[in-house]
C-alpha positions as CSV (number, residue, x, y, z in Angstrom):
1,M,231.8,-42.0,247.6
2,V,228.5,-43.6,246.6
3,T,226.6,-41.7,249.3
4,D,228.2,-38.4,248.1
5,W,227.2,-39.2,244.5
6,I,223.6,-39.9,245.5
7,A,223.4,-36.7,247.5
8,S,224.8,-34.7,244.6
9,V,222.3,-36.3,242.2
10,I,219.4,-35.5,244.5
11,T,220.6,-31.9,245.0
12,A,220.8,-31.5,241.2
13,L,217.4,-33.0,240.5
14,G,215.7,-31.3,243.4
15,P,214.8,-28.1,241.6
16,W,213.5,-30.0,238.6
17,F,211.2,-32.1,240.7
18,T,210.0,-29.0,242.6
19,A,209.3,-27.1,239.4
20,F,207.6,-30.1,237.8
21,F,205.1,-30.8,240.6
22,L,204.4,-27.1,241.3
23,L,203.7,-26.5,237.6
24,C,201.5,-29.6,237.5
25,I,199.5,-28.3,240.4
26,F,199.3,-24.8,238.9
27,S,198.1,-26.2,235.6
28,F,194.7,-26.7,237.2
29,T,194.2,-22.9,236.6
30,Y,194.0,-23.8,232.9
31,K,191.6,-26.8,233.5
32,E,191.7,-30.2,235.1
33,N,194.2,-32.3,233.2
34,P,196.3,-35.4,233.5
35,W,199.3,-33.4,234.8
36,F,197.3,-32.1,237.7
37,R,195.8,-35.5,238.5
38,F,199.2,-37.1,238.5
39,A,200.6,-34.5,240.9
40,E,197.5,-34.8,243.1
41,A,197.7,-38.6,243.2
42,T,201.5,-38.5,243.9
43,Y,200.9,-36.0,246.8
44,L,198.2,-38.1,248.3
45,G,200.3,-41.3,248.0
46,V,203.4,-39.7,249.6
47,A,201.4,-38.1,252.4
48,T,199.6,-41.4,253.1
49,A,202.8,-43.4,253.1
50,Y,204.6,-40.8,255.3
51,T,201.6,-40.8,257.8
52,I,201.6,-44.6,258.0
53,G,205.4,-44.8,258.5
54,F,205.4,-42.0,261.1
55,N,202.5,-43.6,263.1
56,L,204.2,-47.1,263.0
57,D,207.5,-45.6,264.2
58,W,205.7,-43.8,267.0
59,L,203.8,-46.9,267.9
60,L,207.0,-49.0,268.1
61,S,208.8,-46.3,270.1
62,Q,205.9,-46.2,272.6
63,W,206.0,-50.0,272.9
64,R,209.8,-50.0,273.6
65,T,209.9,-47.1,276.0
66,V,206.5,-47.3,277.9
67,W,204.1,-50.1,277.3
68,S,206.5,-53.1,277.4
69,L,207.8,-52.4,280.9
70,T,205.0,-54.1,282.9
71,S,202.4,-56.8,282.3
72,T,199.6,-54.4,283.0
73,K,200.8,-52.0,280.3
74,I,201.3,-54.9,277.9
75,M,197.6,-55.9,278.4
76,L,196.4,-52.3,277.9
77,F,198.5,-52.0,274.8
78,S,197.2,-55.2,273.4
79,L,193.6,-54.1,274.1
80,A,194.3,-50.8,272.3
81,L,195.6,-52.7,269.3
82,L,192.6,-54.9,269.3
83,V,190.2,-52.0,269.3
84,G,192.3,-50.4,266.5
85,L,192.0,-53.5,264.3
86,L,188.2,-53.2,264.6
87,W,188.4,-50.2,262.3
88,Y,189.0,-52.6,259.3
89,F,185.6,-54.2,259.7
90,R,184.4,-51.1,257.9
91,F,185.0,-53.1,254.7
92,S,182.8,-56.1,255.9
93,K,179.1,-56.1,255.4
94,K,178.5,-59.0,257.8
95,Y,180.6,-57.6,260.7
96,F,180.1,-53.9,260.0
97,W,178.7,-53.5,263.5
98,L,182.2,-54.1,265.0
99,Y,183.4,-51.0,263.2
100,R,181.0,-48.9,265.3
101,I,182.9,-49.7,268.5
102,P,186.2,-47.9,267.8
103,L,184.2,-45.2,265.9
104,S,182.1,-44.5,269.0
105,I,185.2,-44.4,271.2
106,A,187.0,-42.0,268.9
107,V,184.0,-39.7,268.5
108,G,183.2,-39.7,272.2
109,T,186.8,-38.9,273.2
110,Y,187.1,-36.2,270.6
111,I,183.8,-34.6,271.7
112,G,184.9,-34.7,275.4
113,L,188.2,-33.1,274.7
114,S,186.7,-30.5,272.3
115,L,184.1,-29.4,274.7
116,R,186.7,-28.8,277.4
117,T,188.9,-26.7,275.2
118,M,186.0,-24.9,273.6
119,V,184.7,-23.7,277.0
120,F,188.1,-22.2,277.8
121,A,189.1,-21.0,274.3
122,Q,185.8,-19.7,273.0
123,F,184.1,-18.6,276.2
124,L,186.2,-18.0,279.3
125,H,189.3,-16.7,277.6
126,Q,187.3,-14.4,275.4
127,I,185.4,-13.0,278.4
128,R,188.7,-12.5,280.3
129,A,190.2,-10.8,277.2
130,T,187.5,-8.1,277.3
131,F,188.2,-7.2,281.0
132,I,190.9,-4.7,280.1
133,P,191.7,-1.4,281.8
134,L,190.1,1.5,280.0
135,V,193.0,3.9,280.8
136,A,196.3,2.6,279.4
137,K,199.8,4.0,279.3
138,T,199.4,5.8,275.9
139,P,196.4,7.7,274.5
140,L,196.2,5.3,271.5
141,D,196.1,2.2,273.8
142,T,193.4,3.9,275.9
143,F,191.3,4.6,272.7
144,N,191.8,1.0,271.6
145,N,190.6,-0.4,274.9
146,I,187.6,1.8,275.1
147,L,186.7,0.9,271.4
148,I,187.1,-2.8,272.1
149,V,184.7,-2.7,275.1
150,I,182.1,-0.7,273.1
151,M,182.4,-3.1,270.2
152,V,181.9,-6.1,272.4
153,L,178.9,-4.7,274.2
154,T,177.2,-3.5,271.0
155,V,177.7,-6.8,269.2
156,L,176.2,-8.7,272.2
157,L,173.2,-6.3,272.2
158,Y,172.8,-6.9,268.5
159,F,171.9,-10.5,269.3
160,Y,169.5,-9.6,272.1
161,F,166.1,-10.3,270.6
162,T,163.9,-9.9,273.6
163,L,163.5,-6.2,272.9
164,E,162.8,-4.6,269.6
165,H,165.7,-2.6,268.2
166,R,164.3,0.8,268.5
167,G,165.5,4.0,270.1
168,P,169.0,3.6,271.5
169,L,169.1,-0.1,270.5
170,K,168.7,0.9,266.9
171,Y,171.9,2.9,266.9
172,T,173.8,0.2,268.8
173,S,172.6,-2.3,266.2
174,I,174.0,-0.1,263.4
175,F,177.3,0.3,265.1
176,A,177.4,-3.5,265.8
177,R,176.8,-4.3,262.1
178,Y,179.7,-2.1,261.1
179,T,181.8,-3.8,263.8
180,M,181.0,-7.2,262.5
181,M,181.6,-6.1,258.9
182,A,185.0,-4.8,259.9
183,G,185.8,-8.1,261.7
184,F,184.7,-10.2,258.7
185,G,186.6,-8.0,256.3
186,A,189.8,-8.3,258.4
187,A,189.5,-12.1,258.6
188,Y,188.9,-12.3,254.8
189,G,191.8,-9.9,254.1
190,D,194.1,-12.0,256.4
191,T,193.1,-15.1,254.5
192,V,193.7,-13.5,251.1
193,M,197.1,-12.2,252.2
194,T,198.1,-15.6,253.5
195,R,197.2,-17.2,250.2
196,M,199.0,-14.5,248.3
197,A,202.1,-14.9,250.5
198,L,202.1,-18.6,249.7
199,L,201.7,-17.9,246.0
200,I,204.5,-15.4,246.0
201,G,206.8,-17.8,247.8
202,Q,206.1,-20.6,245.3
203,A,206.6,-18.2,242.4
204,R,210.0,-17.1,243.8
205,N,210.9,-20.8,244.3
206,L,210.1,-21.4,240.6
207,L,211.9,-18.3,239.3
208,S,215.0,-19.1,241.3
209,H,215.7,-22.0,238.8
210,P,215.0,-20.6,235.4
211,P,216.1,-23.6,233.3
212,S,213.9,-26.1,235.0
213,F,211.0,-23.7,235.2
214,A,211.1,-22.7,231.6
215,S,211.6,-26.1,230.1
216,I,209.0,-27.9,232.2
217,A,206.5,-25.1,231.7
218,I,206.9,-25.3,227.9
219,V,206.4,-29.1,227.9
220,I,203.2,-28.9,230.1
221,L,201.7,-26.0,228.2
222,T,202.5,-27.5,224.8
223,T,200.9,-30.8,225.8
224,L,197.8,-29.1,227.1
225,L,197.4,-26.9,223.9
226,V,198.0,-29.9,221.6
227,S,195.5,-32.0,223.5
228,D,192.8,-29.3,223.3
229,Y,193.5,-28.8,219.6
230,L,193.2,-32.5,218.8
231,R,190.0,-32.7,220.9
232,V,188.4,-29.8,219.0
233,R,189.3,-31.4,215.7
234,R,187.9,-34.8,216.7
235,E,184.7,-33.2,217.9
236,A,184.4,-31.2,214.7
237,R,184.7,-34.4,212.6
238,E,182.1,-36.3,214.6
239,P,178.5,-36.1,213.3
240,I,176.0,-34.3,215.4
241,K,173.6,-36.7,217.2
242,G,170.1,-36.5,215.8
243,G,171.2,-34.9,212.6
244,P,170.6,-36.3,209.0
């Protein structure tokens, strides 16, 4: 019975908490204010607590299922924990040099993994993707394949600086500029549409619960307007510095 009551209370208050924090975040469009700072600090605190709890749970599960089985794995696990504890010497001026040990390990490992994936993702796979058959099953696919090959070659020639862009290279450079402009425009449009889809989804979430949305919006807007009104009156009563 108690569990069902708690679940019903959470279900009832859920729309109110959602509307409150969403409107606090959106209040930044008016100006930076205490409502926004409260929601921002709450989000950061909850995200940090969740990340710490998730990592500790993962660490304990790894210890129980993998690293506690043999003495060698126990030693390696203890060594990893020791290196991890060296991160906290970041807050010590005297032993700050110990902080550089895990930092160098993390940076070196990340660079090694990134270089490997970048070679495949941004070099080999892109080259392989341009090796497409010019003649496809449909005329539209054939046109697309030919256009892709032409665009790739002209953009590569655009960054070929050994020869001056005159004659045929002049026209390929013009076509390459239009190609890059189309690519940048498509990327920007995709970014804008993603943000708009997120905004529309949050707006629908707010409008699906009119009582919570309307009441909380009125409270936040009223406090902001009253705060600005009092600030303007206080500034008007204060004497101008340097005046008589």
